[in-house]
N, C-alpha and C positions, 0 to 999 in steps of 0.2 A: 277197350282197355281203359281201366281207371288209373289215373296218375294222381299223385299227391305232391304239392309243393309245401315245404316246411319253411315257415318264416320265423327267424330267430332274432334275439338281441344278445349276441355273443359278447362276452367281456374279454379280459386279458388273462383268464385262468382256464386253460384247456380242460382241466378236470371238471370244473363247475359247468363249463359249456357242454361237455359231454353229458352231464346229468340232466341238462335242459333238453338236449337233442334226442336222447334215446327214447323217452316216453312219447314224444311226438311221432317218431318213426313207428313205434309200436302201435300207436293209435291209428296211423295211416294204414298199416298192414291189417289191423283188426277191421278197418272199414272196407277192405277188399282191394286196396291199391296194389298194383303189381309193379309200378314204376314210381319210386319215391325220390325226390330231389331236395337237397339242402342248399343253403346259400354259399356265396363266396366267403372265404375265411371262416368256415364253420368252427374251427378249433380256437381261433384267437383274433380278436379285434383290438389293436393297440396302436397308439400314436407314438409309443416309446420304443426305439430300436434296442435300448438297453434291456427293457422288459422282454422283448421278443428273444433276445439272446439267452435270457434266463430260462424261458419256458418252452421254446420251440425245440423240436427234435428232427432228426433225419427221417426219411420215409420209413425205413425198416424198424424204427423205434417209436413211431408216433402212436400214442394211445388211442386217439380218435380213429385213425385208419384201422387199427387192429380190432377195436370194438365194433365198428360198423361193418367190417368184413364178417365178423362172427354173427352179427345180427342179420345180415343178408342171408347167410346160410340157414340160420334158425327159422327165419320167416319166409324163406324161399321167394325173395323179391329182388328185382333189379334196383340198384341204389346208385344214384349220382351224388357223390360227395362234391358239392358245388366247387369248393376248393379248400385246400389246407395250406397254411403257411408253414413252410418246412425249411430247415437248414439244408444246405447243399454241399458244404465243404469247399465252396469257391474261395479263392485266395482273397477276394475283396470282401468276403463276409456277407454277401447278399443272399437273400432267401429265394425260394421258389414259391410262386403262387400257382398251385397245381390242382387240377380237377381230376377226379377218379370216377370211372364207371365200374361198379362192382356187380358181378354176375351172381345169380342165386346160389352158386356153389362156392362163393367167396373169392373167386379169382378176380384179379384186376384185369378187366376186359380192355380198358383203354386208359391212358393218361394224357393230359393236356396241360402244358404250361402256358399261362397267359402271355400272349404275344405283345399286346399294346399296353404300355405303361401310362398310368394316369398322372402326367406331369402338367399341371394346370394352375393358373391363378384365377380363381373364380371371382374373388373380390379382394379388397384391401386386407380383409381379415381372414380369408379362407383360401388356402393354397395347398396343393399336394405335390409331392415329388416321389412317386412310387418307385421310380428307377433308382433312387438313392438307397432303398432297402431291398429291392427285388430285382432279379435279373430276368429279362424277358425270354420267353420261348421263341422258337424259330420255325415251327412247323404246325400246319393245320392238322387236325385229327378227326377221323371219321370212324365210327364203330358200327359194324353190321351185327345186329342182334335180332332175336325172334320178335322183338317189339317193333322193329323198324330200324332204319338206318339213322344213326344219331350223329349230328355234327356238334362238337364240343367247343364252346367259347366261354369267356368270362368278362362280365361287366363292361369296361371301357371298350372292349372289342366291338361292342354294338354300334359304335360310331364309324365303323369301317366296313361299308356294305360289300366291298369286293371279297372279303373273307367269307361272308355268308353266301354270296353268289357262287363262289368256288366250291363250297361245301355242297350246296344244292345241286350244282351241275354234275357233281361226282356222286350224287345219289341221296344226300341227306333228306330225310322226311320230317325229322324232329331236330330243332336247333335249341340247344340249351344255353341259357345266359344267366347263370348264377351271379348275383351282384351284391355290392354294398354301396349303393348309389348315394351321392350327396343329396340332401334335401333340396338345395337350390336347383341343381341341374335335374333332379328327379321331378320336381313340380313342373319344370319347364319342358322337359324332353322325354322322360321315361316312356310314357304311353305311346307317344308318336314314334319314337325310334323303334320300339319293339313291334308295333303294328306295321311300320314300314318294312322291317326285315321279313315279316311274315308275308306281306303282300308281294314284295319283290321276288321272293323265292317260292311261294306257294307251299310253304312248310308250316307245321306247328312250331310255335316258339314258346318255350317254357322257361320262365325266369324267376326262380326262388330268390328271395331278397332278405338282407338284414334290415332291421328296423329299430328306431328309437335312439336312446342315448346310451352310449357304451362307456363303461368304466375306464378311467385313465390311470396310468401309473407314471408319476412324475411328468405329467404333461396335460394338455387340454383334452377334455372328453371329446369323443367323436360322435356325430349324429348321422343316422342314415334314414333313407326315405321310406323303406318298406314297399307296400303295394306289389307283392309277388304277383306275377301276371302270367296267364295262359292265353295265348292268342291263336286263333284258327288260321288255316291257310288262306282264307278269303279276307282276313284282317279283323274279324270280330273278336272282341275281348270276351273270353269264355269265363274267366274268373279273375277276381282282384282281391288280394289279401288285406287291403286296407293298411292301417298303421299299427296293428297289434300283433303279438306273437301268436303262432298257432299253425293250423294246417288248412290249405284249401284243396279242393278236389275238382278234377275235370275228367270227363269221359272223352277219349280220343277215338275218333272213327278215321282210320288211316285211309279209307277210300276218298276222303275229302282232299287229300294231297293230290291224287291223280286227277280228281275233278277240277280243282283250281288250276292245275297246270295245263289241263286240256282246254279250259275256257280261255285262258290267257297264257299262251306258251312262250312267255318272254325269255325263259331260260335258253331257248334255242334261237333267239332272234338277235344275237350279238352282231353288230355291224362294225366293219372296219371304217375308220375315219381319220382324216388328218387333223393336226392340231393347229392352233393359231401361231 
């Protein structure tokens, strides 16, 4: 099975972002990819809540979701929209950071709202409070498809290995980690975290990413790390997207999942133990 990871540098204009995204997905389909993945916040990267209020829509009205569902139908591909920033109607005005798995007939096969919010102080000059603008999800999501069983996660989730272990123990063979990773934490941790999740679970890990410097609206521009990554169940990096926009391809042999889990059956070796 050929998969394609789309690496984007999305700005704060959903229409312009869609114009950037569509040709890359078309190119991936032309190259024979049957599973195509885009990064976190494909539709809008912005550090301004005011700008987000202006341009974001609810799920049923979102132009990116509608266009990519139509594209999945036309090209007969499975499409993971890494995530979309969406209005929710919540009383506190917070958005959803929601991943969508789109089937070749255009239906939404699964939705996942990011559980873990990126509330961190990386340095004196770089901090994030994702929970101020987004409300967290509260459930893990598994999608059973002809491609394999897919466990859906987003970005900061990757630091919480129990989520991935739970998905793998319930059958996940492919773990998706669409991201918009900070350059500082990306350089320090990105490759190691993704390889660790693959090794721990014996699953493929596919992590399409945002990259570069993103336009700002009444605020500081945001930068992301790039390096969209595909990791095999044994922990090998199969493809790395570097720091430019574009598409990376990977061939997935799903028998490797069973082989890795047979060699080291850690998913069935959980032990009970007391704490300090």
